[in-house]
C-alpha positions in Angstrom: -33.5 81.6 97.2 -34.9 81.2 100.9 -33.5 82.8 103.9 -29.9 81.6 104.5 -29.0 80.2 107.8 -25.7 79.3 109.3 -25.1 75.6 109.7 -21.3 75.6 110.3 -18.7 78.1 111.5 -15.5 76.7 110.2 -12.0 77.3 111.8 -10.6 78.0 108.2 -11.6 78.5 104.5 -10.1 74.8 103.7 -12.5 73.3 106.0 -15.3 75.6 104.8 -15.0 74.4 101.2 -14.7 70.8 102.1 -18.2 71.2 103.7 -19.5 73.2 100.9 -18.2 70.6 98.3 -20.1 67.6 100.3 -23.2 69.6 100.7 -23.4 70.7 97.2 -22.7 67.1 96.0 -26.0 66.2 98.0 -27.8 68.9 96.1 -27.9 71.4 99.0 -27.4 75.1 97.5 -24.5 76.6 99.9 -22.8 79.9 100.4 -19.8 80.8 102.4 -19.8 84.1 104.4 -16.5 85.7 105.5 -14.9 83.9 102.8 -12.1 86.4 102.3 -11.3 86.5 105.8 -7.6 85.4 106.3 -6.8 82.9 109.0 -4.9 86.0 110.9 -8.2 87.6 111.2 -10.3 84.8 112.5 -11.2 86.7 115.6 -14.4 88.0 117.0 -16.6 85.5 115.2 -15.0 86.5 111.9 -14.7 83.1 110.6 -15.9 81.3 107.4 -19.5 80.6 107.8 -21.3 78.0 105.7 -24.9 79.2 104.9 -27.6 77.2 103.4 -31.6 77.8 102.6 -33.5 77.6 105.7 -35.6 75.0 104.5 -32.5 72.7 103.9 -31.0 73.3 107.0 -31.6 70.1 108.7 -30.5 68.0 105.9 -27.2 70.0 105.7 -26.5 69.5 109.4 -27.1 65.7 109.0 -24.7 65.6 106.4 -22.2 67.6 108.6 -22.8 65.4 111.3 -21.7 62.5 109.0 -18.9 64.0 107.9 -17.7 64.6 111.3 -18.4 61.1 112.4 -16.7 59.7 109.4 -13.6 62.1 110.2 -13.3 60.8 113.8 -13.6 57.2 112.8 -10.8 57.9 110.3 -8.8 59.4 113.0 -9.5 56.7 115.4 -8.2 54.1 112.8 -5.1 55.9 112.0 -4.3 56.0 115.9 -5.1 52.4 116.1 -2.6 51.6 113.2 -0.1 54.0 114.7 -0.4 52.1 118.1 -0.1 48.6 116.3 -3.8 47.7 117.7 -4.3 45.8 114.4 -1.3 43.8 114.7 -2.1 40.2 115.5 1.3 39.9 117.2 0.8 42.4 119.6 
């Protein structure tokens, strides 16, 4: 396998696994570094890190950007729903 590079540093292991699943679905090999670090110990850079082969890093970053963009859009829609912005009577 090629040299691995970090494409994402997750705030917790759940998020790292979510990113890993999306990347694997796209056919990108993935490893997670610091996988066994508890949230209580996520200090000094000891966070779960998503690693991919260097030659797939750009593709992985694009997929992650799409996930983040989609997540922001979903959050905006949730906010609009809560605020009643899609209610025609407001």
